[in-house]
N, C-alpha and C positions, 0 to 999 in steps of 0.2 A: 599413071604415074606421074611424078613432078618432070615436067619436061623444061621448065624455065622457071627459075627463082629471081624476082627482081628485089631491088631494095625497098626500104620503107618508105623512101622518097617517090617510088613509082607505085608503092600501095600493095602489091599482090604476088601471090603465088599462083601460078597456072598449073593446075593438075586436072587434064582432061583424059 
């Protein structure tokens, strides 16, 4: 599942 969503400036969605 998505545990952390970062803004586009950071550039990523972490789904592990």
